[in-house]
Kinemage of the C-alpha trace (Angstrom):
@kinemage 1
@onewidth
@group {chain A} dominant
@subgroup {mainchain}
@vectorlist {calphas} color= white
{ca unk a 1} P 21.003 6.910 -0.711
{ca unk a 2} L 19.451 8.950 2.196
{ca unk a 3} L 21.573 7.635 5.913
{ca unk a 4} L 21.565 10.580 8.568
{ca unk a 5} L 18.683 12.366 6.857
{ca unk a 6} L 15.157 12.763 8.394
{ca unk a 7} L 11.958 11.471 6.047
{ca unk a 8} L 9.043 11.379 7.594
{ca unk a 9} L 7.035 7.879 7.441
{ca unk a 10} L 4.048 6.488 7.819
{ca unk a 11} L 2.486 3.163 7.833
{ca unk a 12} L -0.331 1.328 6.961
{ca unk a 13} L -2.319 -1.980 8.844
{ca unk a 14} L -5.398 -3.602 8.449
{ca unk a 15} L -7.769 -5.118 11.541
{ca unk a 16} L -6.462 -8.810 12.573
{ca unk a 17} L -9.279 -11.231 12.169
{ca unk a 18} L -9.167 -12.787 14.798
{ca unk a 19} L -6.748 -12.956 18.692
{ca unk a 20} L -4.086 -14.552 17.907
{ca unk a 21} L -3.747 -12.811 14.607
{ca unk a 22} L -4.028 -9.831 17.152
{ca unk a 23} L -1.185 -10.394 19.205
{ca unk a 24} L 0.744 -11.279 16.361
{ca unk a 25} L -0.117 -8.065 15.061
{ca unk a 26} L 1.383 -5.631 18.443
{ca unk a 27} L 5.061 -7.383 17.886
{ca unk a 28} L 4.964 -6.402 14.575
{ca unk a 29} L 3.680 -3.243 14.877
{ca unk a 30} L 6.444 -3.276 18.408
{ca unk a 31} L 8.917 -3.656 15.811
{ca unk a 32} L 8.015 -1.171 12.994
{ca unk a 33} L 7.751 1.217 15.833
{ca unk a 34} L 11.775 1.644 15.906
{ca unk a 35} L 11.373 3.475 12.265
{ca unk a 36} L 9.245 6.712 14.464
{ca unk a 37} L 6.765 6.958 12.068
{ca unk a 38} L 4.355 9.542 11.885
{ca unk a 39} L 1.167 8.086 12.030
{ca unk a 40} L -0.125 4.892 11.227
{ca unk a 41} L -3.419 3.945 9.470
{ca unk a 42} L -5.743 1.370 9.821
{ca unk a 43} L -8.161 -0.302 6.682
{ca unk a 44} L -11.859 -0.244 6.572
{ca unk a 45} L -13.638 -2.573 5.044
{ca unk a 46} L -16.302 -2.245 2.803
{ca unk a 47} L -19.142 -0.609 3.228
{ca unk a 48} L -16.993 -0.491 7.378
{ca unk a 49} L -17.811 -4.103 7.547
{ca unk a 50} L -14.739 -3.843 9.458
{ca unk a 51} L -15.692 -1.045 11.646
{ca unk a 52} L -15.228 -3.766 14.447
{ca unk a 53} L -11.884 -4.516 14.178
{ca unk a 54} L -10.672 -1.261 12.969
{ca unk a 55} L -11.549 0.698 15.929
{ca unk a 56} L -9.719 -1.843 18.115
{ca unk a 57} L -6.676 -1.359 16.476
{ca unk a 58} L -6.739 2.204 16.918
{ca unk a 59} L -7.643 1.631 20.526
{ca unk a 60} L -3.894 -0.307 21.080
{ca unk a 61} L -1.782 1.893 18.803
{ca unk a 62} L -3.736 4.953 20.878
{ca unk a 63} L -2.627 3.641 24.049
{ca unk a 64} L 0.503 1.769 23.003
{ca unk a 65} L 1.531 5.871 22.554
{ca unk a 66} L 1.153 5.533 18.617
{ca unk a 67} L -0.265 8.743 16.829
{ca unk a 68} L -3.461 7.278 14.149
{ca unk a 69} L -4.899 7.201 11.417
{ca unk a 70} L -8.569 5.719 10.712
{ca unk a 71} L -9.594 4.754 7.164
{ca unk a 72} L -12.633 5.762 6.683
{ca unk a 73} L -14.808 4.933 3.707
{ca unk a 74} L -18.337 6.561 2.497
{ca unk a 75} L -19.991 4.957 -0.037
{ca unk a 76} L -23.150 3.164 1.250
{ca unk a 77} L -22.639 5.076 4.533
{ca unk a 78} L -26.083 7.486 6.072
{ca unk a 79} L -24.711 10.909 7.623
{ca unk a 80} L -26.405 9.730 10.779
{ca unk a 81} L -23.908 6.790 10.704
{ca unk a 82} L -20.633 8.769 9.823
{ca unk a 83} L -21.393 10.862 12.659
{ca unk a 84} L -21.222 8.603 14.778
{ca unk a 85} L -17.985 6.724 13.181
{ca unk a 86} L -17.094 10.822 13.940
{ca unk a 87} L -17.432 10.537 17.665
{ca unk a 88} L -15.975 7.182 18.358
{ca unk a 89} L -13.039 8.394 16.984
{ca unk a 90} L -12.292 11.906 18.652
{ca unk a 91} L -13.204 10.041 22.227
{ca unk a 92} L -10.480 7.237 21.523
{ca unk a 93} L -8.133 9.666 20.622
{ca unk a 94} L -8.169 9.306 17.186
{ca unk a 95} L -6.971 13.065 15.079
{ca unk a 96} L -6.356 11.644 10.718
{ca unk a 97} L -9.199 10.384 8.707
{ca unk a 98} L -8.055 8.576 5.197
{ca unk a 99} L -11.036 9.537 4.006
{ca unk a 100} L -12.116 7.587 1.078
{ca unk a 101} L -14.680 6.820 -1.244
{ca unk a 102} L -15.054 3.083 -1.095
{ca unk a 103} L -16.490 0.147 -2.334
{ca unk a 104} L -19.371 -1.724 -0.949
{ca unk a 105} L -19.770 -5.267 -0.078
{ca unk a 106} L -20.700 -7.288 -3.275
{ca unk a 107} L -24.056 -7.952 -3.899
{ca unk a 108} L -25.127 -4.583 -2.580
{ca unk a 109} L -26.681 -1.394 -4.585
{ca unk a 110} L -25.573 2.226 -4.937
{ca unk a 111} L -27.474 3.916 -1.777
{ca unk a 112} L -26.419 5.922 1.213
{ca unk a 113} L -26.308 9.890 1.439
{ca unk a 114} L -22.500 9.761 0.028
{ca unk a 115} L -21.109 9.426 -3.841
{ca unk a 116} L -17.790 10.687 -3.660
{ca unk a 117} L -14.802 10.880 -1.136
{ca unk a 118} L -15.238 14.608 -2.355
{ca unk a 119} L -18.690 13.887 -0.091
{ca unk a 120} L -16.621 12.745 2.917
{ca unk a 121} L -13.933 15.334 3.423
{ca unk a 122} L -16.911 17.708 2.998
{ca unk a 123} L -18.530 16.780 5.183
{ca unk a 124} L -16.036 15.658 8.387
{ca unk a 125} L -15.065 19.565 7.860
{ca unk a 126} L -18.973 20.190 8.275
{ca unk a 127} L -19.037 18.621 11.512
{ca unk a 128} L -15.667 18.202 13.123
{ca unk a 129} L -13.723 21.921 11.455
{ca unk a 130} L -10.165 21.650 11.904
{ca unk a 131} L -10.024 18.967 14.244
{ca unk a 132} L -8.773 16.077 11.931
{ca unk a 133} L -6.199 16.003 9.789
{ca unk a 134} L -7.971 14.372 6.443
{ca unk a 135} L -5.305 12.301 4.097
{ca unk a 136} L -8.120 11.609 0.448
{ca unk a 137} L -6.187 8.821 -2.381
{ca unk a 138} L -4.722 10.033 -5.057
{ca unk a 139} L -4.089 7.894 -8.162
{ca unk a 140} L -0.821 8.441 -10.134
{ca unk a 141} L -1.872 6.031 -12.732
{ca unk a 142} L -5.491 6.754 -13.505
{ca unk a 143} L -8.583 5.143 -11.182
{ca unk a 144} L -9.266 2.565 -12.192
{ca unk a 145} L -13.013 3.615 -13.118
{ca unk a 146} L -12.792 6.907 -13.953
{ca unk a 147} L -13.918 7.848 -17.272
{ca unk a 148} L -10.267 8.995 -18.276
{ca unk a 149} L -7.030 10.739 -16.874
{ca unk a 150} L -8.720 14.462 -17.315
{ca unk a 151} L -12.036 12.997 -15.358
{ca unk a 152} L -9.704 11.977 -12.306
{ca unk a 153} L -7.668 14.859 -11.920
{ca unk a 154} L -11.168 16.756 -11.747
{ca unk a 155} L -11.822 14.574 -9.030
{ca unk a 156} L -8.842 14.319 -6.392
{ca unk a 157} L -8.544 18.123 -7.709
{ca unk a 158} L -11.823 18.590 -6.189
{ca unk a 159} L -11.578 16.265 -3.248
{ca unk a 160} L -8.262 18.332 -2.253
{ca unk a 161} L -9.953 21.796 -1.870
{ca unk a 162} L -13.029 20.414 -0.306
{ca unk a 163} L -10.476 20.502 3.216
{ca unk a 164} L -7.832 17.488 2.220
{ca unk a 165} L -4.135 17.991 4.334
{ca unk a 166} L -2.739 15.309 2.170
{ca unk a 167} L -3.164 13.058 -0.178
{ca unk a 168} L -1.491 9.079 0.243
{ca unk a 169} L -1.019 7.536 -3.393
{ca unk a 170} L -1.888 4.217 -4.307
{ca unk a 171} L 1.179 2.296 -5.515
{ca unk a 172} L 3.025 2.294 -8.310
{ca unk a 173} L 6.311 1.292 -9.640
{ca unk a 174} L 6.440 3.652 -11.697
{ca unk a 175} L 8.297 7.310 -10.901
{ca unk a 176} L 7.207 9.114 -14.173
{ca unk a 177} L 4.185 8.690 -13.234
{ca unk a 178} L 4.434 9.925 -9.799
{ca unk a 179} L 5.763 13.091 -10.919
{ca unk a 180} L 3.894 14.043 -13.982
{ca unk a 181} L 0.473 14.000 -11.872
{ca unk a 182} L 2.123 16.321 -9.586
{ca unk a 183} L 2.745 18.376 -11.952
{ca unk a 184} L -1.139 18.171 -12.809
{ca unk a 185} L -2.317 19.188 -9.157
{ca unk a 186} L 0.932 21.607 -8.872
{ca unk a 187} L -0.673 23.104 -12.308
{ca unk a 188} L -4.387 23.211 -11.276
{ca unk a 189} L -3.432 24.603 -7.676
{ca unk a 190} L -3.394 22.441 -5.227
{ca unk a 191} L -0.428 22.590 -3.680
{ca unk a 192} L -0.987 19.788 -1.098
{ca unk a 193} L 1.086 17.050 0.805
{ca unk a 194} L 1.024 14.484 -2.250
{ca unk a 195} L 2.390 11.517 -0.102
{ca unk a 196} L 3.860 7.719 -2.900
{ca unk a 197} L 2.772 4.678 -1.618
{ca unk a 198} L 5.128 1.976 -1.254
{ca unk a 199} L 4.292 -1.179 -1.167
{ca unk a 200} L 7.262 -3.886 -0.667
{ca unk a 201} L 6.972 -6.686 -3.425
{ca unk a 202} L 7.127 -10.456 -1.392
{ca unk a 203} L 4.921 -12.127 -3.161
{ca unk a 204} L 4.584 -12.256 -6.890
{ca unk a 205} L 1.339 -13.695 -6.799
{ca unk a 206} L -0.236 -11.604 -4.579
{ca unk a 207} L 1.552 -8.738 -6.122
{ca unk a 208} L -0.395 -9.260 -9.792
{ca unk a 209} L -3.575 -10.165 -8.005
{ca unk a 210} L -3.959 -6.922 -6.402
{ca unk a 211} L -1.857 -4.854 -9.442
{ca unk a 212} L -4.579 -6.210 -11.728
{ca unk a 213} L -8.345 -5.526 -9.149
{ca unk a 214} L -6.624 -1.547 -8.109
{ca unk a 215} L -5.478 -0.919 -11.060
{ca unk a 216} L -1.731 -0.101 -10.249
{ca unk a 217} L 0.459 -0.821 -13.535
{ca unk a 218} L 3.967 -3.191 -12.173
{ca unk a 219} L 6.243 -2.541 -15.840
{ca unk a 220} L 6.753 -5.802 -18.547
{ca unk a 221} L 10.133 -6.202 -16.913
{ca unk a 222} L 8.981 -5.961 -13.500
{ca unk a 223} L 6.040 -8.330 -13.765
{ca unk a 224} L 8.712 -11.039 -16.409
{ca unk a 225} L 11.071 -10.997 -14.064
{ca unk a 226} L 9.013 -11.744 -11.432
{ca unk a 227} L 7.599 -14.439 -13.028
{ca unk a 228} L 11.582 -16.066 -14.028
{ca unk a 229} L 11.864 -16.630 -10.295
{ca unk a 230} L 8.385 -19.498 -10.141
{ca unk a 231} L 8.526 -19.991 -6.186
{ca unk a 232} L 12.004 -19.302 -5.025
{ca unk a 233} L 10.698 -16.145 -2.244
{ca unk a 234} L 14.629 -15.370 -1.747
{ca unk a 235} L 15.253 -14.581 -5.237
{ca unk a 236} L 11.717 -12.685 -5.589
{ca unk a 237} L 11.911 -10.568 -2.373
{ca unk a 238} L 15.467 -9.437 -3.004
{ca unk a 239} L 15.296 -8.808 -6.248
{ca unk a 240} L 11.812 -6.859 -4.842
{ca unk a 241} L 13.942 -5.527 -2.609
{ca unk a 242} L 16.208 -3.699 -5.150
{ca unk a 243} L 13.367 -2.324 -7.880
{ca unk a 244} L 11.674 -0.354 -4.654
{ca unk a 245} L 13.953 0.565 -2.977
{ca unk a 246} L 15.475 2.344 -5.828
{ca unk a 247} L 12.088 3.635 -6.208
{ca unk a 248} L 12.106 5.088 -2.951
{ca unk a 249} L 15.185 6.961 -3.864
{ca unk a 250} L 14.492 8.256 -7.263
{ca unk a 251} L 10.951 9.968 -5.299
{ca unk a 252} L 13.326 11.408 -2.801
{ca unk a 253} L 15.881 12.841 -5.017
{ca unk a 254} L 12.712 14.403 -7.239
{ca unk a 255} L 11.183 16.166 -3.602
{ca unk a 256} L 9.390 13.953 -2.308
{ca unk a 257} L 8.811 14.907 1.509
{ca unk a 258} L 7.714 11.298 3.413
{ca unk a 259} L 7.131 8.722 1.958
{ca unk a 260} L 3.954 6.003 3.174
{ca unk a 261} L 4.452 2.357 3.430
{ca unk a 262} L 1.435 -0.713 2.830
{ca unk a 263} L 2.872 -3.497 5.277
{ca unk a 264} L 0.646 -6.329 4.022
{ca unk a 265} L 0.472 -6.830 7.685
{ca unk a 266} L 5.210 -7.450 7.783
{ca unk a 267} L 7.376 -6.195 9.842
{ca unk a 268} L 10.698 -7.388 7.737
{ca unk a 269} L 9.605 -6.056 4.196
{ca unk a 270} L 9.598 -2.631 5.190
{ca unk a 271} L 12.372 -2.461 7.564
{ca unk a 272} L 14.350 -4.286 5.356
{ca unk a 273} L 13.838 -0.683 2.291
{ca unk a 274} L 14.164 1.963 4.841
{ca unk a 275} L 17.475 -0.007 5.693
{ca unk a 276} L 18.876 0.283 2.787
{ca unk a 277} L 17.453 3.868 1.871
{ca unk a 278} L 19.801 4.863 5.467
{ca unk a 279} L 16.578 5.067 7.308
{ca unk a 280} L 16.289 3.461 10.000
{ca unk a 281} L 20.113 1.070 11.922
{ca unk a 282} L 20.801 -1.195 9.722
{ca unk a 283} L 20.812 -3.971 12.690
{ca unk a 284} L 16.892 -3.398 12.930
{ca unk a 285} L 16.452 -4.455 9.222
{ca unk a 286} L 17.125 -8.229 10.663
{ca unk a 287} L 13.938 -7.620 13.330
{ca unk a 288} L 11.778 -10.725 12.441
{ca unk a 289} L 13.255 -11.751 9.409
{ca unk a 290} L 11.779 -14.608 9.259
{ca unk a 291} L 7.749 -13.057 8.854
């Protein structure tokens, strides 16, 4: 456990789809701010489809006194459109960007001025210098569309060298995959922070669907145990808390300097995890326990 140890944390949200949900999200964010996160990021839909919701959420976070980070995807985008987005982010006081290649919405062909995440990182630096802190994505278990592990590693190195400040990984449940990837990246001379992305386990069906789509491996023993619980959500959440807390402890013991939580727009699972890890007062874990 890491009681009394200050571990930098960051939190990811996705934009609300209605005013009612947005109002609820403001309360969820307030609950999570007890963690004193380094920053909170907001996702950006395929082809920029959620830009309005993303930017609206970012404005709310800035008004709440939070360091906000915008996801920004480039596939299908023009340099002119990205230039305008960068100007909007600067104007609203956002100083962090999670730079991603992204995926085009279904039915779109390959278009735009960018092909890779490294192209976006390079463009951000050319346009804005060091104004933004730029995070990029990393895949300890290999990007699902990569031709090979070696090709994926090379793509990451190029992206990091294009001007990234740090990287946030896809979520994983195998700490050895992370440590191996970290060693391989370091051997290539890339020393930017490699921040593990942490996914709480609260819904087995949802987790398996997400994981099958993004290439994150659920170890067989975890998958089998989750399946054995059926619709027993209390058992799934208790088991998931043990598994993910143990993963985080192993990562921190292995020298990880920070953690990034995929909140799925929920407060209780992240607060419970951080309470187990000694990263938040125990009483805060009971906040919004019914969420």
